[in-house]
N, C-alpha and C positions, 0 to 999 in steps of 0.2 A: 838561533839559526833555523831557518825554515826546512822542514822535512818534507821531501817530495815522495809520494807514492809512485813508483815507476810504472806499474801496470794497473790502471784503474778503469773501471767500466761504469758508465752512467746509463740509466735506463729511463726512458719516457714511456710510462705504462698506461695503456688504455684498455678498454673493455675487450676489443677484438685484435689489438695489435700492440707490439712493443718495439720501439726504436731504441737500439742499443749502440753506444759509442765506446769503443775501447781505445784508450790512449796509452801508448808505450813509448820508450825512447826512440823507436823507429818511425813513429808517426801515429796517425789515428785511422780507425776503420769504423764505418757505420753500417749497420744492417738492420732490417726490419723483419720481425718474426710474428707469426700468428700466435694467439694465446692458447691454442689447442695443445693438449699435453705433448703430442709427438713433436711439435715445433718448439715447445719449451725445453724439451730434452736436447734438441739441436742447439738451442741458445746456450744451454749449460756446456755442451761439448765445445761450442765456439769459444766460450770464455776460458775453458780449460786449455784449449789449443794455444791460446795466447798467454798462458801462464798468468792470468789475471788474478791478483791476490785480494782485491777489494772491489765490491760492487755497491752502488748507491742507487736509490730510486725514491720517488715521491710516495708518500703514504696516501695514495689515491683510493678511496673507497675500500673495497676488499680485494681489488685486483692484484695487489702485491703479494697476497698470501700464498698462492700456488708457487710463485717464483721463490719466495723465502723458504718454503718447504723443501724445494729441490736444492737450493744453495746450502741449507743446513745439512742435507744428506751428503753433500760433497765436501763439507767442512770449509766452504768458501766464506770469508768474512763479508758481511753485508751491513749496510746502513739504510734504514727506512727513515726518510727525512720529511719533516713538516714543510709543505709547499710554501707557507708564509715565511718560513725562516730563509729559504733560498731566495725568495723575492727581495728580502731585506738586504742581501749581500750586494754591495755596489759593484759596478764595473761591467755589467752585462751589455753586450751589443745586440741590437734587434735582429741581426742576421745570423746569430749563433743559435743552432738548434738546441732544444731542451736537453736531449741526451748528451750532447757534447758539453753543454754548460755544466751539467751535473758532474760529468767526468772530470772537468777541469777543477771544479770546486773540491771534489773528492781528493784529487791529486795534491792539492795545496792545503789540505786539512781544514777547509773552511765550512765543512758541514757538521751539524750537530745532530746526532742520531736520536730518533725517538726511542723510548723504551719498548722493546719487543720481548715479551716473556718467551720462555722456551716452549717447545711444541706441546708438551703435556699440559702446561699451564694454559696455553691458548685453547686447547681442546676442552679443558675443564670450564673455561670462561664461556665458550659457546654453549656447552650443555646447561650451565647455570642460567645464562641469559635466555635460552630457549625455554627452560622450565619456568622462568618468571613470566615470559610472554604467555605461556599456556595457562598459568595460574590467573593472570589478568583476564584472559579470554573466558575462563570459567566464571570469574566474578561477574563479567558482563552478562553471561547467560543466566546467572542467579537473578540479576536485576531485571532481565527480560521476562523471567517467570513472574516476578512481582507485578510487572506491567500488564501481563496477560490476565492475571487474577484480578487486578484492579479494574480492567476493562470488562470483566464478567461480574463485577461487584462482589467478589469473594474476598473477605477481609481476614484471611488467614494470618497475614503478616502482623495484624494488630493484636493477635492473641499469643502467637508463638514468638520466641526470641530468635530462633534460627529456622528460617523457612525451608532449609535443606537438612534439617534434623531427621532422625529415624522416623518419628511419628508423622512429621509433615510430608516426608517423601512417600510414605505409604498412602497418605491422603491424596497427594498430587497424582500418583500413578492410578489410583482408583478413579479420580476425576477424569484423567486422560482416557481411561478405558470405558467411560460412559456412565459412571455412577453419579446419580443426582441427589439421592436421599441424604440430607445433612446428618441424620442420626447414624446412619451406617458409616458415613465418612468420619464422624467424630469417634466412632468405636475403634478406630485405628490408633487412638491415643494410647501411649504407654507411660508407665511409671507416674511421675509427677504430673504429666499432662492430663491424666484421667480426672484430676480435680477440676480441670477447666472444660469438662465435657459440655456443659450447658452453654458456655461462651463459644465453644467451637461450633456447636450446632447453629448458633445465630450467625457466626462469621462465615460458615460454609454454605449458607443459603444465598444463592446468587442466580444469575441468568447466563449460563455459559453456552456458547454456540459451538456447532461442530468444528468450525475452523479454529476456534480457541483450544478445543480438545486436541486437535491435530498439532497445533503449535506446542502445546504442553508436552505431548508425547515426543515430538521431535527434539525439543530442547532438553528433555530429561535424558534421552539417548545420547545426545551430544555431550552433556555434562558427564555422563558415565564414561564415555570414551576419553574425554579430557582427563578425568581422574585416573584412569588406567595409564595414560601416557605420563602423567606427573609421577605416579608411583614407579614407573619404569625408569624415568630419569633420576628419581631419588635414589634408586638402587645403584645406578651407574655412577652417580656422583659419590655416594657413600663408598663404593668399591675403590674409586680413584683416590679418595681421601683417607683410606684405611691406613696407609703408611705414614700419615701426617697427624695422627691422633695427639701426639705429645704437643705439637705446635698448636693444634686447635684448642687444646685445654689451656695452654698459656694465653692464647688470644681471648678465651672466654673469661679469664681472670682480669683482663684490663679494666673493665668498668668498676671493679671492686677495689682496685689499687688506691684510688683517691680517697676511699672511705673504709678503713679497716673494720669499722663496726658492722659493715654490711658483708664482710667476707663470708662465703658459704662454709658450712661445717662439712668437711670431707671425711669425718671419722665414721 
């Protein structure tokens, strides 16, 4: 027996506007709202005035997120649906508006909701994804430094394994500040790098121009800034995960479950 949702709302969500259709036993009503927060609040009030119990919308870009945040706060059940899934449902007429069509499908239980994590999980995902993008940007800046050095015929990367290591950074900063003497630059070598001092002197003998020094200085400042932002995000992610340490430890064990011989010793 088919179950009908008596009061359903379908939304056609765009960047600057939302067309919403509410279907109840008394009929249907369609309104268009701006996506600015004050009008989104009016949309939620309009849904509540009609005692609407279920809301559905397409998973269009990120435009659905502000609406879902408000619906969650009001404990209104919602479905965010893949647009391709709705297109695959037969029976649509060309003169039926998107919002009305979504509402009709919702009423008859013909929509399959996409998985939407809770708000805390969504926020954590955004933080982790943004952190990854910053890490990738920092890696691009590392590569850019290597290109600048190659353009100046400085072969530091051929001697050191990590061009952004402590010794290398000191050398790069000195080069950016105008130091030309390979012997003085090589003197920044620390620990095991001191054994390669003669190789470093040869590698650091190049022809660096003023614009290349400026580029090095600018890139190094940018890398330092990106590193600070990554550390800030790391702290925030760690704080949000602090209450899930037991679950994280269990997940860390998954790679070892297939091979007991590789199990770590926790003693």
